[in-house]
C-alpha positions in Angstrom: 0.0 0.0 0.0 1.3 3.3 -1.0 1.9 5.8 1.9 2.1 3.2 4.6 5.3 2.2 6.3 6.0 -0.9 8.3 5.9 1.3 11.4 2.3 2.3 10.5 1.3 -1.3 10.2 3.1 -2.1 13.6 1.2 0.7 15.3 -2.1 -0.4 13.8 -1.5 -4.0 14.8 -0.7 -2.9 18.4 -3.9 -0.8 18.5 -6.0 -3.7 17.3 -4.5 -6.0 20.0 -5.1 -3.4 22.7 -8.7 -2.9 21.5 -9.3 -6.6 21.5 -7.9 -7.0 25.0 -9.9 -4.0 26.3 -13.1 -5.5 24.8 -12.5 -8.8 26.5 -11.7 -7.1 29.8 -14.9 -5.1 29.6 -16.9 -8.2 28.9 -15.4 -10.0 31.9 -16.0 -7.0 34.1 -19.6 -6.7 33.1 -20.1 -10.3 34.0 -21.1 -11.4 30.5 -19.1 -14.5 30.8 -18.8 -15.9 34.3 -18.6 -19.5 35.2 -22.3 -19.8 34.8 -22.1 -18.7 31.2 -21.8 -21.6 28.8 -21.0 -19.8 25.5 -17.6 -19.2 24.0 -16.9 -15.4 23.5 -15.3 -16.0 20.0 -17.5 -18.6 18.3 -20.6 -18.7 20.5 -20.6 -22.5 20.8 -21.3 -24.2 24.1 -18.3 -24.6 26.4 -18.5 -28.2 27.8 -19.4 -28.4 31.5 -16.2 -30.3 32.3 -14.1 -27.5 30.9 -16.1 -24.8 32.8 -15.7 -26.7 36.0 -12.0 -27.4 35.4 -11.1 -23.8 34.4 -12.8 -21.1 36.5 -14.2 -18.2 34.5 -13.2 -19.8 31.2 -14.5 -17.7 28.3 -13.3 -19.7 25.3 -14.0 -23.2 24.0 -10.9 -25.4 23.6 -10.8 -24.8 19.8 -10.9 -21.0 20.1 -8.3 -21.1 23.0 -6.0 -23.1 20.8 -6.4 -20.6 17.9 -5.7 -17.7 20.3 -2.6 -19.4 21.7 -1.2 -20.0 18.1 -1.9 -16.4 17.2 -0.1 -15.2 20.3 2.9 -17.4 19.5 3.0 -16.1 15.9 2.7 -12.5 17.2 5.4 -13.0 19.9 7.9 -14.0 17.2 7.6 -10.4 15.8 7.8 -8.6 19.1 11.2 -7.2 20.0 11.4 -5.3 23.3 7.7 -4.4 23.2 7.8 -3.2 19.5 6.1 -5.1 16.7 8.6 -6.0 13.9 6.9 -7.4 10.8 
């Protein structure tokens, strides 16, 4: 894209991650997903009872949790001293 530098993309990626984290934090604070809630915040599928009992305040099903962990690993490879490096 013309006019965008790698630093612009890094800033945008960081802003998106911060916005996602803030949204999740707000949902948890509002009590939208407590241990009584049975729906995954990402896909909306039912979180199995065994998982809800084993992991207090779980808010993702196992599939979405795995996807999030893989995304975090991929992102972590590009972070150098708290700066995103594409």
